[in-house]
KELUMZA-460223 format. One record per residue (C-alpha): residue in three letters; x, y, z. Coordinates in steps of 0.5 Angstrom, whole numbers. Each point is the difference from the previous one (the first is absolute). Layout:
! residues N
{node "ALA" {X Y Z}}
...
This chain:
! residues 311
{node "MET" {28 -17 -34}}
{node "ARG" {-7 -2 1}}
{node "ASN" {-5 6 -1}}
{node "ILE" {-5 1 6}}
{node "LEU" {-6 4 2}}
{node "VAL" {-3 3 6}}
{node "ILE" {-7 2 1}}
{node "LYS" {-2 5 5}}
{node "LEU" {-5 5 -2}}
{node "SER" {-2 4 6}}
{node "ALA" {-2 2 5}}
{node "LEU" {6 4 4}}
{node "GLY" {0 -3 7}}
{node "ASP" {-1 -7 -4}}
{node "PHE" {6 2 -5}}
{node "VAL" {4 2 6}}
{node "LEU" {-1 -6 4}}
{node "SER" {2 -4 -6}}
{node "ILE" {7 3 -1}}
{node "GLY" {3 -5 4}}
{node "ALA" {-3 -6 -5}}
{node "MET" {3 4 -6}}
{node "GLN" {7 1 4}}
{node "ALA" {0 -8 1}}
{node "ILE" {-2 -1 -7}}
{node "ARG" {5 5 -3}}
{node "ALA" {5 -4 5}}
{node "ARG" {-2 -7 -3}}
{node "HIS" {1 3 -7}}
{node "LYS" {6 4 0}}
{node "ASN" {2 -2 -6}}
{node "ASP" {-6 0 -4}}
{node "ARG" {-4 6 -3}}
{node "VAL" {-6 2 5}}
{node "THR" {-6 4 -2}}
{node "LEU" {-5 3 4}}
{node "LEU" {-7 1 -3}}
{node "THR" {-4 6 5}}
{node "THR" {-4 6 -1}}
{node "ALA" {2 7 -1}}
{node "PRO" {0 2 7}}
{node "PHE" {5 -5 2}}
{node "VAL" {5 0 -6}}
{node "ASN" {5 5 3}}
{node "LEU" {0 -4 7}}
{node "GLY" {1 -7 -4}}
{node "GLN" {6 4 -4}}
{node "ALA" {3 2 6}}
{node "SER" {0 -6 4}}
{node "GLY" {6 -3 -5}}
{node "CYS" {-4 -7 0}}
{node "PHE" {-2 1 -8}}
{node "ASP" {4 1 -6}}
{node "GLU" {-7 3 -3}}
{node "VAL" {-7 2 2}}
{node "TRP" {-6 0 -4}}
{node "THR" {-6 4 1}}
{node "ASP" {-7 -4 0}}
{node "ARG" {-5 5 -1}}
{node "ARG" {-6 -5 2}}
{node "PRO" {-4 0 -6}}
{node "SER" {-8 -1 1}}
{node "LEU" {-3 -6 -3}}
{node "GLN" {-3 5 -5}}
{node "ARG" {7 2 -3}}
{node "VAL" {1 -7 -3}}
{node "GLN" {6 3 -4}}
{node "ASP" {4 2 6}}
{node "TRP" {-1 -7 3}}
{node "LEU" {2 -3 -7}}
{node "ALA" {6 5 0}}
{node "LEU" {2 -2 7}}
{node "ALA" {-1 -8 -2}}
{node "ARG" {5 1 -6}}
{node "LYS" {5 4 5}}
{node "LEU" {0 -6 5}}
{node "ARG" {0 -5 -5}}
{node "ALA" {6 3 -4}}
{node "ALA" {4 1 6}}
{node "ARG" {1 -8 1}}
{node "PHE" {0 0 7}}
{node "ASP" {3 -6 3}}
{node "ARG" {-3 1 7}}
{node "ILE" {-5 5 2}}
{node "TYR" {-1 2 8}}
{node "ASP" {-7 2 1}}
{node "LEU" {0 4 7}}
{node "GLN" {-7 4 -2}}
{node "TRP" {-4 -7 1}}
{node "SER" {-6 4 -4}}
{node "THR" {-5 -2 -5}}
{node "ARG" {3 4 -5}}
{node "THR" {7 -2 1}}
{node "ASN" {-3 -8 0}}
{node "ALA" {-3 2 -7}}
{node "TYR" {7 2 -2}}
{node "ALA" {3 -7 1}}
{node "ARG" {-5 -2 -7}}
{node "PHE" {5 5 -4}}
{node "VAL" {6 -4 1}}
{node "ASN" {2 -7 -3}}
{node "PRO" {-1 -5 6}}
{node "ARG" {5 -5 -3}}
{node "ALA" {6 6 0}}
{node "THR" {-2 4 6}}
{node "GLN" {-1 -2 7}}
{node "TRP" {-5 4 4}}
{node "VAL" {1 1 8}}
{node "GLY" {-6 2 3}}
{node "VAL" {-7 -2 1}}
{node "VAL" {-2 -3 -7}}
{node "ARG" {-1 -8 0}}
{node "GLY" {4 -4 -5}}
{node "ARG" {5 6 -2}}
{node "GLY" {6 -2 4}}
{node "VAL" {1 2 7}}
{node "TYR" {-7 0 4}}
{node "TYR" {-1 4 6}}
{node "SER" {-7 -2 4}}
{node "GLY" {1 5 6}}
{node "ARG" {-1 7 -3}}
{node "ARG" {-6 1 5}}
{node "LYS" {3 -3 6}}
{node "PRO" {0 5 6}}
{node "LEU" {7 2 0}}
{node "PRO" {4 6 -2}}
{node "ILE" {1 1 -8}}
{node "TYR" {7 -1 1}}
{node "GLN" {0 -7 3}}
{node "ARG" {-5 -2 -5}}
{node "GLN" {5 2 -5}}
{node "ALA" {5 -3 3}}
{node "GLU" {-4 -7 1}}
{node "MET" {-1 1 -8}}
{node "LEU" {7 1 -2}}
{node "ALA" {3 -6 5}}
{node "LEU" {-4 -4 -5}}
{node "ALA" {3 3 -6}}
{node "GLY" {7 -2 3}}
{node "ILE" {1 7 4}}
{node "ASP" {1 -1 7}}
{node "ALA" {3 6 3}}
{node "VAL" {-5 6 -1}}
{node "PRO" {3 6 4}}
{node "ALA" {-4 6 3}}
{node "PRO" {-1 5 -5}}
{node "ASP" {7 5 0}}
{node "LEU" {-2 7 -2}}
{node "GLY" {7 2 1}}
{node "PHE" {0 2 -8}}
{node "LEU" {-5 6 2}}
{node "LYS" {4 6 2}}
{node "ALA" {-2 7 0}}
{node "ASP" {2 7 2}}
{node "ILE" {-5 3 5}}
{node "SER" {5 6 3}}
{node "HIS" {-5 5 -4}}
{node "TYR" {-6 -2 5}}
{node "GLY" {4 3 5}}
{node "LEU" {-3 -4 5}}
{node "PRO" {2 0 8}}
{node "PRO" {4 -6 2}}
{node "SER" {-6 -3 4}}
{node "TYR" {-6 -2 -4}}
{node "ALA" {-6 -5 -1}}
{node "LEU" {-3 -2 -7}}
{node "LEU" {-7 0 0}}
{node "VAL" {-4 -4 -6}}
{node "PRO" {-7 3 0}}
{node "GLY" {-2 -3 -7}}
{node "SER" {-2 -6 -4}}
{node "SER" {-1 -2 -7}}
{node "PRO" {-5 5 -2}}
{node "THR" {-5 -6 -2}}
{node "ARG" {1 -2 7}}
{node "ARG" {-2 6 5}}
{node "GLU" {-3 -4 5}}
{node "LYS" {7 -3 2}}
{node "ARG" {1 7 3}}
{node "TRP" {1 2 7}}
{node "PRO" {-4 7 0}}
{node "ALA" {4 6 -1}}
{node "GLU" {-2 3 6}}
{node "ARG" {3 -6 4}}
{node "TYR" {6 1 -4}}
{node "GLY" {0 8 2}}
{node "GLU" {-1 -2 7}}
{node "LEU" {6 -5 0}}
{node "ALA" {4 5 -3}}
{node "CYS" {-1 5 6}}
{node "GLN" {2 -5 5}}
{node "LEU" {6 -2 -4}}
{node "ALA" {2 7 -1}}
{node "ALA" {-1 0 8}}
{node "ARG" {5 -5 0}}
{node "GLY" {5 4 -4}}
{node "LEU" {-1 -4 -6}}
{node "THR" {-1 4 -6}}
{node "PRO" {-6 -3 -4}}
{node "VAL" {2 -1 -7}}
{node "LEU" {-6 -2 -5}}
{node "ILE" {1 -5 -6}}
{node "ARG" {-5 0 -5}}
{node "GLY" {-2 1 -7}}
{node "PRO" {-5 4 -4}}
{node "ALA" {-6 -4 2}}
{node "GLU" {1 2 8}}
{node "THR" {0 8 -1}}
{node "GLU" {-6 0 4}}
{node "GLU" {3 -4 6}}
{node "ALA" {6 4 0}}
{node "ARG" {-4 7 0}}
{node "VAL" {-4 -3 6}}
{node "ILE" {7 -3 4}}
{node "THR" {4 7 -1}}
{node "ARG" {-6 4 2}}
{node "LEU" {0 -4 7}}
{node "CYS" {7 0 0}}
{node "PRO" {3 6 -3}}
{node "SER" {7 -3 1}}
{node "THR" {-1 -6 -4}}
{node "TYR" {5 0 -7}}
{node "ASP" {-4 -2 -6}}
{node "ILE" {5 -2 -5}}
{node "ASP" {0 -3 -7}}
{node "SER" {4 -6 -1}}
{node "ASN" {1 -6 -4}}
{node "LEU" {2 -7 1}}
{node "GLU" {7 1 1}}
{node "GLN" {-1 6 5}}
{node "ILE" {-5 -4 4}}
{node "VAL" {5 -5 1}}
{node "GLU" {5 5 2}}
{node "LEU" {-4 4 5}}
{node "ALA" {-2 -7 3}}
{node "ARG" {7 -2 1}}
{node "ARG" {1 7 4}}
{node "ALA" {-7 0 4}}
{node "ARG" {-1 -2 7}}
{node "LEU" {-6 -3 -2}}
{node "ALA" {-6 0 -4}}
{node "VAL" {-8 -1 0}}
{node "GLY" {-4 -2 -6}}
{node "ASN" {-6 -4 -3}}
{node "ASP" {1 -6 -4}}
{node "THR" {3 3 -7}}
{node "GLY" {6 -1 -4}}
{node "PRO" {4 6 3}}
{node "THR" {-1 -4 7}}
{node "HIS" {3 -6 -3}}
{node "LEU" {6 4 -2}}
{node "ILE" {1 3 6}}
{node "ALA" {0 -6 4}}
{node "LEU" {5 -3 -4}}
{node "ALA" {5 6 1}}
{node "ASP" {0 -3 7}}
{node "CYS" {-4 6 3}}
{node "PRO" {-4 -1 6}}
{node "LEU" {-7 -1 -2}}
{node "VAL" {-7 0 2}}
{node "ALA" {-5 -3 -5}}
{node "ILE" {-7 2 0}}
{node "PHE" {-4 -6 -3}}
{node "GLY" {-8 0 -1}}
{node "THR" {-4 -6 -2}}
{node "LEU" {1 1 -7}}
{node "SER" {7 -1 1}}
{node "ASN" {3 -7 2}}
{node "PRO" {5 0 6}}
{node "VAL" {3 -6 -2}}
{node "LYS" {1 0 -8}}
{node "SER" {1 8 0}}
{node "ARG" {4 1 6}}
{node "PRO" {6 4 -1}}
{node "LEU" {7 -3 0}}
{node "GLY" {4 3 5}}
{node "ASN" {4 -1 7}}
{node "ARG" {-4 5 4}}
{node "VAL" {-7 0 -2}}
{node "GLU" {-6 1 5}}
{node "MET" {-7 -2 -3}}
{node "ILE" {-6 3 1}}
{node "VAL" {-6 -4 -3}}
{node "THR" {-7 3 2}}
{node "ALA" {-7 -2 -3}}
{node "ASN" {-2 7 -1}}
{node "LEU" {6 5 -2}}
{node "ALA" {-5 6 2}}
{node "GLN" {0 -2 7}}
{node "LEU" {7 -1 1}}
{node "ARG" {2 5 6}}
{node "VAL" {7 4 -1}}
{node "GLU" {2 -2 7}}
{node "GLU" {0 -7 -3}}
{node "VAL" {5 2 -5}}
{node "GLU" {4 4 5}}
{node "ALA" {1 -6 4}}
{node "ALA" {3 -4 -5}}
{node "VAL" {4 6 -2}}
{node "ALA" {3 0 7}}
{node "ARG" {1 -7 0}}
{node "LEU" {5 1 -6}}
{node "LEU" {3 6 3}}
{node "ALA" {1 -4 6}}
{node "HIS" {4 -5 -4}}
{node "GLN" {5 5 -3}}
{node "PRO" {7 1 3}}
{node "PRO" {1 7 4}}
{node "GLY" {2 6 -5}}
{node "CYS" {-3 -4 -6}}
{node "SER" {-2 5 -6}}
Protein backbone atom coordinates (compact mmCIF):
# COMPACT_ATOMS: atom_id res chain seq x y z
CA MET A 1 0.00 0.00 0.00
CA ARG A 2 1.35 3.39 -1.03
CA ASN A 3 0.99 6.61 0.93
CA ILE A 4 -0.50 9.47 -1.12
CA LEU A 5 -1.07 13.16 -0.32
CA VAL A 6 -3.35 15.59 -2.17
CA ILE A 7 -2.93 19.32 -1.52
CA LYS A 8 -5.80 21.73 -2.12
CA LEU A 9 -6.01 24.68 0.27
CA SER A 10 -8.59 27.10 -1.15
CA ALA A 11 -10.81 28.75 -2.28
CA LEU A 12 -14.35 27.33 -2.34
CA GLY A 13 -14.89 27.64 -6.10
CA ASP A 14 -11.49 26.17 -6.92
CA PHE A 15 -11.92 23.43 -4.32
CA VAL A 16 -15.30 22.42 -5.76
CA LEU A 17 -13.94 22.39 -9.32
CA SER A 18 -11.05 20.19 -8.10
CA ILE A 19 -13.33 17.46 -6.75
CA GLY A 20 -13.25 15.67 -10.11
CA ALA A 21 -9.45 15.50 -9.90
CA MET A 22 -9.69 14.26 -6.32
CA GLN A 23 -12.14 11.55 -7.36
CA ALA A 24 -9.82 10.50 -10.19
CA ILE A 25 -6.88 10.29 -7.78
CA ARG A 26 -8.94 8.17 -5.39
CA ALA A 27 -9.91 5.81 -8.23
CA ARG A 28 -6.27 5.49 -9.28
CA HIS A 29 -5.17 4.80 -5.71
CA LYS A 30 -8.15 2.77 -4.49
CA ASN A 31 -5.88 0.36 -2.62
CA ASP A 32 -3.60 3.07 -1.21
CA ARG A 33 -3.88 5.43 1.73
CA VAL A 34 -4.84 8.90 0.49
CA THR A 35 -4.62 12.01 2.69
CA LEU A 36 -5.88 15.52 1.95
CA LEU A 37 -4.07 18.66 3.14
CA THR A 38 -6.48 21.59 3.14
CA THR A 39 -7.55 24.59 5.19
CA ALA A 40 -10.17 24.63 7.95
CA PRO A 41 -13.18 25.75 5.82
CA PHE A 42 -12.85 22.69 3.57
CA VAL A 43 -12.10 19.91 6.06
CA ASN A 44 -15.74 18.77 6.28
CA LEU A 45 -16.15 18.88 2.50
CA GLY A 46 -13.00 16.81 2.05
CA GLN A 47 -14.19 14.25 4.59
CA ALA A 48 -17.67 14.04 3.07
CA SER A 49 -16.28 13.47 -0.44
CA GLY A 50 -15.23 9.92 0.38
CA CYS A 51 -11.95 10.47 -1.47
CA PHE A 52 -9.68 10.48 1.56
CA ASP A 53 -8.69 8.22 4.42
CA GLU A 54 -7.59 11.23 6.45
CA VAL A 55 -7.84 15.02 6.20
CA TRP A 56 -5.14 17.30 7.61
CA THR A 57 -5.63 20.98 8.37
CA ASP A 58 -3.07 23.45 7.04
CA ARG A 59 -3.12 26.61 9.15
CA ARG A 60 -1.02 28.42 6.54
CA PRO A 61 1.53 29.92 8.94
CA SER A 62 2.97 33.32 8.16
CA LEU A 63 6.67 33.67 7.41
CA GLN A 64 7.21 35.01 10.93
CA ARG A 65 5.89 31.82 12.58
CA VAL A 66 9.01 29.74 12.12
CA GLN A 67 7.97 27.10 14.64
CA ASP A 68 4.73 26.43 12.78
CA TRP A 69 6.63 26.02 9.51
CA LEU A 70 9.03 23.60 11.18
CA ALA A 71 6.15 21.61 12.66
CA LEU A 72 4.51 21.30 9.23
CA ALA A 73 7.82 20.30 7.66
CA ARG A 74 8.34 17.58 10.27
CA LYS A 75 4.80 16.26 9.76
CA LEU A 76 5.15 16.06 5.98
CA ARG A 77 8.57 14.46 6.22
CA ALA A 78 7.53 11.92 8.88
CA ALA A 79 4.53 10.74 6.82
CA ARG A 80 6.89 9.37 4.14
CA PHE A 81 4.53 10.02 1.26
CA ASP A 82 5.26 8.09 -1.93
CA ARG A 83 3.52 10.65 -4.14
CA ILE A 84 2.13 14.14 -3.57
CA TYR A 85 -0.40 15.72 -5.93
CA ASP A 86 -0.31 19.52 -5.62
CA LEU A 87 -3.63 20.85 -6.92
CA GLN A 88 -3.03 24.31 -5.44
CA TRP A 89 -0.08 25.42 -7.59
CA SER A 90 0.90 28.28 -5.28
CA THR A 91 4.20 29.69 -4.05
CA ARG A 92 3.31 28.34 -0.61
CA THR A 93 2.70 24.77 -1.71
CA ASN A 94 5.76 24.84 -3.97
CA ALA A 95 7.75 25.56 -0.81
CA TYR A 96 6.28 22.42 0.77
CA ALA A 97 8.16 20.35 -1.81
CA ARG A 98 11.35 21.22 0.08
CA PHE A 99 10.00 19.49 3.19
CA VAL A 100 9.95 15.98 1.72
CA ASN A 101 12.69 13.63 0.60
CA PRO A 102 13.05 14.07 -3.21
CA ARG A 103 14.45 10.55 -3.57
CA ALA A 104 11.47 8.92 -1.81
CA THR A 105 8.56 11.23 -2.70
CA GLN A 106 7.38 11.99 -6.21
CA TRP A 107 5.93 15.51 -6.47
CA VAL A 108 3.18 15.99 -9.08
CA GLY A 109 2.83 19.71 -9.68
CA VAL A 110 4.62 22.78 -10.94
CA VAL A 111 7.97 22.25 -9.21
CA ARG A 112 10.75 21.40 -11.63
CA GLY A 113 13.00 18.45 -10.98
CA ARG A 114 10.88 16.83 -8.25
CA GLY A 115 8.89 14.24 -10.20
CA VAL A 116 6.05 15.03 -12.61
CA TYR A 117 6.33 18.62 -13.79
CA TYR A 118 3.31 20.40 -15.27
CA SER A 119 4.11 23.59 -17.18
CA GLY A 120 0.59 24.70 -18.04
CA ARG A 121 -0.83 26.12 -14.82
CA ARG A 122 -1.26 29.54 -16.49
CA LYS A 123 -2.89 28.21 -19.64
CA PRO A 124 -6.14 29.96 -20.63
CA LEU A 125 -8.14 26.85 -19.73
CA PRO A 126 -10.58 26.04 -16.92
CA ILE A 127 -8.91 24.74 -13.77
CA TYR A 128 -10.42 21.27 -14.16
CA GLN A 129 -8.97 20.94 -17.68
CA ARG A 130 -5.53 22.01 -16.53
CA GLN A 131 -5.69 19.54 -13.65
CA ALA A 132 -6.69 16.79 -16.09
CA GLU A 133 -3.63 17.61 -18.22
CA MET A 134 -1.37 17.40 -15.17
CA LEU A 135 -2.86 14.14 -13.94
CA ALA A 136 -2.50 12.62 -17.42
CA LEU A 137 1.25 13.21 -17.12
CA ALA A 138 1.10 11.23 -13.87
CA GLY A 139 -0.71 8.31 -15.49
CA ILE A 140 -4.31 9.26 -14.61
CA ASP A 141 -6.10 9.54 -17.94
CA ALA A 142 -9.76 9.69 -16.87
CA VAL A 143 -10.73 12.79 -14.87
CA PRO A 144 -14.51 13.09 -14.58
CA ALA A 145 -16.57 16.17 -13.93
CA PRO A 146 -16.99 16.63 -10.17
CA ASP A 147 -19.71 14.34 -8.82
CA LEU A 148 -21.51 16.03 -5.89
CA GLY A 149 -23.75 13.06 -5.21
CA PHE A 150 -22.20 12.76 -1.75
CA LEU A 151 -23.72 16.11 -0.73
CA LYS A 152 -27.25 15.53 0.52
CA ALA A 153 -29.49 17.49 2.87
CA ASP A 154 -33.05 17.84 4.12
CA ILE A 155 -34.46 21.20 3.00
CA SER A 156 -38.10 20.56 3.90
CA HIS A 157 -37.88 22.90 6.91
CA TYR A 158 -37.50 25.90 4.60
CA GLY A 159 -41.10 25.48 3.44
CA LEU A 160 -40.29 26.64 -0.07
CA PRO A 161 -42.91 26.70 -2.83
CA PRO A 162 -42.43 24.18 -5.67
CA SER A 163 -41.19 26.77 -8.17
CA TYR A 164 -38.30 28.97 -7.05
CA ALA A 165 -35.11 30.61 -8.31
CA LEU A 166 -31.85 30.98 -6.42
CA LEU A 167 -30.01 34.30 -6.21
CA VAL A 168 -26.33 34.48 -5.19
CA PRO A 169 -25.58 38.20 -4.63
CA GLY A 170 -22.30 37.79 -2.75
CA SER A 171 -18.65 37.03 -3.32
CA SER A 172 -15.56 36.72 -1.19
CA PRO A 173 -15.62 39.55 1.40
CA THR A 174 -12.24 40.65 0.07
CA ARG A 175 -13.52 40.77 -3.53
CA ARG A 176 -16.69 42.81 -3.19
CA GLU A 177 -16.01 44.39 -6.58
CA LYS A 178 -17.09 41.06 -8.13
CA ARG A 179 -20.69 41.70 -7.04
CA TRP A 180 -23.51 42.84 -9.28
CA PRO A 181 -25.25 45.63 -7.28
CA ALA A 182 -27.83 44.43 -4.76
CA GLU A 183 -30.37 46.92 -6.11
CA ARG A 184 -30.25 45.14 -9.47
CA TYR A 185 -30.72 41.78 -7.78
CA GLY A 186 -33.74 43.28 -6.02
CA GLU A 187 -35.21 44.40 -9.34
CA LEU A 188 -34.50 40.99 -10.84
CA ALA A 189 -36.18 39.32 -7.86
CA CYS A 190 -39.35 41.31 -8.59
CA GLN A 191 -39.30 40.16 -12.21
CA LEU A 192 -38.76 36.54 -11.20
CA ALA A 193 -41.70 36.80 -8.79
CA ALA A 194 -43.84 38.18 -11.62
CA ARG A 195 -42.95 35.03 -13.59
CA GLY A 196 -44.22 32.89 -10.72
CA LEU A 197 -40.74 32.04 -9.42
CA THR A 198 -40.13 32.70 -5.73
CA PRO A 199 -36.69 34.33 -5.26
CA VAL A 200 -34.50 32.53 -2.71
CA LEU A 201 -31.28 34.15 -1.47
CA ILE A 202 -28.13 32.08 -1.05
CA ARG A 203 -25.75 34.18 1.02
CA GLY A 204 -23.33 34.31 3.91
CA PRO A 205 -22.90 36.70 6.84
CA ALA A 206 -20.91 39.09 4.63
CA GLU A 207 -23.99 39.71 2.45
CA THR A 208 -26.34 40.93 5.19
CA GLU A 209 -26.65 44.39 3.64
CA GLU A 210 -27.29 42.96 0.18
CA ALA A 211 -30.04 40.75 1.63
CA ARG A 212 -31.63 43.75 3.34
CA VAL A 213 -31.70 45.68 0.06
CA ILE A 214 -33.10 42.78 -1.97
CA THR A 215 -35.83 41.83 0.50
CA ARG A 216 -36.87 45.46 0.82
CA LEU A 217 -37.29 45.76 -2.94
CA CYS A 218 -38.94 42.33 -3.26
CA PRO A 219 -40.61 41.33 0.05
CA SER A 220 -41.62 37.89 -1.30
CA THR A 221 -37.92 36.88 -1.37
CA TYR A 222 -36.89 34.06 0.97
CA ASP A 223 -33.70 34.91 2.87
CA ILE A 224 -32.44 31.60 4.22
CA ASP A 225 -29.37 30.40 6.10
CA SER A 226 -27.87 27.36 4.35
CA ASN A 227 -24.71 25.25 4.38
CA LEU A 228 -22.95 23.68 1.40
CA GLU A 229 -25.01 20.49 1.46
CA GLN A 230 -28.25 22.46 1.58
CA ILE A 231 -27.13 24.75 -1.25
CA VAL A 232 -26.60 21.72 -3.50
CA GLU A 233 -29.97 20.24 -2.54
CA LEU A 234 -31.70 23.58 -3.14
CA ALA A 235 -30.03 23.79 -6.55
CA ARG A 236 -31.19 20.31 -7.55
CA ARG A 237 -34.81 21.43 -7.14
CA ALA A 238 -34.59 25.04 -8.34
CA ARG A 239 -35.92 26.19 -11.73
CA LEU A 240 -32.81 28.29 -12.21
CA ALA A 241 -30.21 30.43 -10.47
CA VAL A 242 -28.46 33.75 -10.99
CA GLY A 243 -25.14 34.39 -9.28
CA ASN A 244 -21.84 36.21 -9.20
CA ASP A 245 -18.44 34.56 -9.60
CA THR A 246 -18.29 32.91 -6.18
CA GLY A 247 -18.07 29.44 -4.64
CA PRO A 248 -21.81 28.73 -4.16
CA THR A 249 -22.41 29.58 -7.82
CA HIS A 250 -20.02 26.77 -8.82
CA LEU A 251 -21.82 24.36 -6.48
CA ILE A 252 -25.15 25.29 -8.05
CA ALA A 253 -23.87 24.73 -11.60
CA LEU A 254 -22.48 21.31 -10.69
CA ALA A 255 -25.89 20.36 -9.29
CA ASP A 256 -27.16 20.70 -12.90
CA CYS A 257 -29.24 23.76 -12.11
CA PRO A 258 -29.78 26.17 -15.03
CA LEU A 259 -27.55 29.12 -14.19
CA VAL A 260 -26.93 32.70 -15.27
CA ALA A 261 -23.35 33.47 -14.19
CA ILE A 262 -22.43 37.17 -13.97
CA PHE A 263 -18.73 37.92 -14.46
CA GLY A 264 -16.91 41.25 -14.34
CA THR A 265 -13.39 42.10 -15.42
CA LEU A 266 -11.88 40.64 -12.21
CA SER A 267 -13.19 37.20 -13.14
CA ASN A 268 -11.64 35.15 -15.92
CA PRO A 269 -14.58 33.71 -17.89
CA VAL A 270 -12.35 30.99 -19.36
CA LYS A 271 -10.45 29.80 -16.31
CA SER A 272 -13.31 30.34 -13.83
CA ARG A 273 -16.35 29.40 -15.89
CA PRO A 274 -18.84 27.35 -13.83
CA LEU A 275 -18.89 23.72 -14.93
CA GLY A 276 -22.42 22.74 -15.86
CA ASN A 277 -24.56 21.68 -18.80
CA ARG A 278 -26.91 24.66 -18.60
CA VAL A 279 -24.87 27.81 -17.97
CA GLU A 280 -25.50 31.23 -19.53
CA MET A 281 -22.47 33.50 -19.12
CA ILE A 282 -22.76 37.28 -18.91
CA VAL A 283 -19.36 38.95 -19.07
CA THR A 284 -19.23 42.72 -18.71
CA ALA A 285 -16.51 45.31 -18.26
CA ASN A 286 -18.59 47.19 -15.70
CA LEU A 287 -20.89 45.29 -13.34
CA ALA A 288 -22.46 48.51 -12.11
CA GLN A 289 -23.71 49.22 -15.62
CA LEU A 290 -25.13 45.75 -16.31
CA ARG A 291 -28.86 46.23 -16.84
CA VAL A 292 -31.50 43.98 -15.32
CA GLU A 293 -33.00 43.54 -18.78
CA GLU A 294 -29.86 41.77 -19.99
CA VAL A 295 -29.96 39.31 -17.09
CA GLU A 296 -33.69 38.83 -17.51
CA ALA A 297 -33.14 37.97 -21.18
CA ALA A 298 -30.65 35.24 -20.17
CA VAL A 299 -33.18 33.96 -17.62
CA ALA A 300 -35.84 33.80 -20.36
CA ARG A 301 -33.52 31.79 -22.62
CA LEU A 302 -32.90 29.22 -19.89
CA LEU A 303 -36.60 28.91 -19.09
CA ALA A 304 -37.44 28.51 -22.76
CA HIS A 305 -35.29 25.38 -22.92
CA GLN A 306 -37.00 23.72 -19.96
CA PRO A 307 -39.74 21.18 -20.67
CA PRO A 308 -43.33 22.25 -19.95
CA GLY A 309 -44.33 21.78 -16.34
CA CYS A 310 -40.70 21.59 -15.15
CA SER A 311 -40.32 22.54 -11.50
